[in-house]
BAKE-713828 format. One record per residue: residue in one letter; z, y, x of N, C-alpha, C, O in turn. Coordinates in steps of 0.001 Angstrom, whole numbers, padded with zeros to 6 digits, always signed. Layout:
// residues N
AZYXZYXZYXZYX;...
//
This chain:
// residues 53
X-022258-109912+160847-020876-109763+161178-020454-108117+161993-021026-107344+162761;X-019059-108189+161253-019074-106393+162400-017329-106974+162785-016592-107809+162260;X-017210-106166+163802-015419-106460+164490-015133-105361+164189-015687-104270+164326;X-013632-105909+163481-012821-105086+162552-011735-104620+164465-011314-103689+165152;X-011800-105529+164415-010243-104853+166169-010818-105895+167562-011558-106871+167685;X-010220-105270+168209-010530-105594+169952-009371-105262+170537-009030-104079+170554;X-008442-106427+171212-007330-106588+171881-007501-107210+173171-008004-108320+173342;X-007018-106372+174157-006768-106644+175547-005539-106934+175801-004705-106050+175996;X-005232-108313+175837-004148-108771+176802-003644-108577+178182-004394-109317+178819;X-002925-108097+178936-002879-108385+180307-001068-109058+180867-000112-108741+181574;X-001383-109773+180261+000328-110159+180745+000535-110426+182493-000188-110963+183332;X+002099-109665+182574+002296-108816+183506+004002-110168+183939+004624-110957+183226;X+004101-109829+185192+005252-109871+185730+006886-109506+185150+007846-110076+184632;X+006457-108151+185630+007407-106526+185265+006593-105376+184675+005883-104422+184990;X+007185-106120+183487+006785-105070+182415+007088-103537+182373+006290-102724+181904;X+008013-103286+182773+008911-101861+182855+007878-101109+183898+007653-099910+183733;X+007333-101745+184843+006467-101371+185843+004793-100831+185272+004238-099742+185126;X+004380-102418+185048+003496-102144+184264+003226-100882+182808+002279-100127+182584;X+004271-101074+182201+004199-100352+181012+004421-098652+181744+003926-097783+181027;X+005075-098135+183021+004545-096827+183411+003224-096792+184182+002793-095662+184411;X+002586-097714+184572+001435-097412+185337+000333-097160+184198-000518-096281+184336;X+000398-097989+183057-000335-097621+181978-000297-096482+181313-001389-096126+180871;X+000743-095687+181065+001058-094810+181066+000804-093800+181660+000356-092742+181216;X+001226-094231+183241-000272-093124+183892-001419-093218+183696-001974-092139+183490;X-002351-094529+183660-003727-094440+182989-003680-093996+182162-003299-092847+182384;X-003815-094129+181310-004077-093045+179937-003774-092403+179430-004023-092035+178282;X-002277-091666+181180-002212-089837+180963-001013-089623+179515-000419-088569+179287;X-000888-090870+178710-000034-090435+177678+001229-091918+177183+001320-092972+177813;X+001608-091747+176603+003146-093224+175890+002285-093654+175430+001213-093059+175540;X+002359-094805+174753+002243-095904+173898+002100-095902+172607+002947-096313+171815;X+000826-095357+172272+000803-095711+170764+001953-096427+169415+002282-095977+168317;X+002223-097392+169964+002972-098311+169116+003975-099068+170156+003710-098949+171352;X+005224-099916+169734+005934-100266+170355+006040-101599+169375+007197-101719+168971;X+005396-102352+169014+005561-103151+167848+006749-104661+167943+007294-105280+167030;X+006813-104870+169589+007903-105807+169323+008395-105600+171381+007846-104842+172181;X+009456-106492+171626+010223-106812+173242+008750-107147+173583+007947-107975+173154;X+008701-105863+174829+007239-107088+175875+006095-106812+175108+005122-107552+175253;X+006026-105592+174081+004380-105938+173867+004294-104444+173923+005410-104108+173527;X+003519-103182+174222+003558-101856+174322+001469-101726+173942+000655-102463+174497;X+001142-100759+173037-000416-100856+172053-000433-099472+172711+000647-098882+172719;X-001583-098806+173314-002831-097803+173017-003591-098095+172206-004073-099191+171921;X-003795-096698+171616-004740-096130+170945-006494-095697+171490-006756-094508+171675;X-007589-096784+171706-008031-095907+172697-009429-095412+172909-010253-095121+173775;X-009082-095533+170751-010592-094768+170581-009944-094156+169375-008735-094292+169183;X-010808-093409+168464-010272-092579+166778-009995-093260+166508-008785-093471+166586;X-011005-094378+165856-010994-095576+164874-010604-096444+165564-011510-097245+165793;X-009007-096883+166364-009283-097963+167015-007891-098727+166418-007594-099888+166703;X-007035-097769+165462-006624-099077+164610-007044-098751+162775-007535-097899+162033;X-006541-099874+162779-007080-100272+161260-006233-099881+159714-005024-099651+159709;X-006892-099858+158732-005463-099120+157736-004308-100181+157987-004201-101368+158293;X-003523-099113+157694-001415-099284+157286-001329-099531+158757-000676-100530+159058;X-001869-098809+159786-002023-098779+161365-001846-096467+161135-002427-095540+160573;X-000348-096791+162265-000278-094740+162504-001576-093928+163059-001526-092706+163199;
//
């Protein structure tokens, strides 16, 4: 069996503060903002599957 996707979810009480903190940690803006209350960072070159930017 191969692994195609791995996602880590971190629920937070203050989304805006957490979003800013993760941007500082990764040193760049989020790669994807798919909906309110969710941000995604691509952490490897092969991190997205087909159809993702």
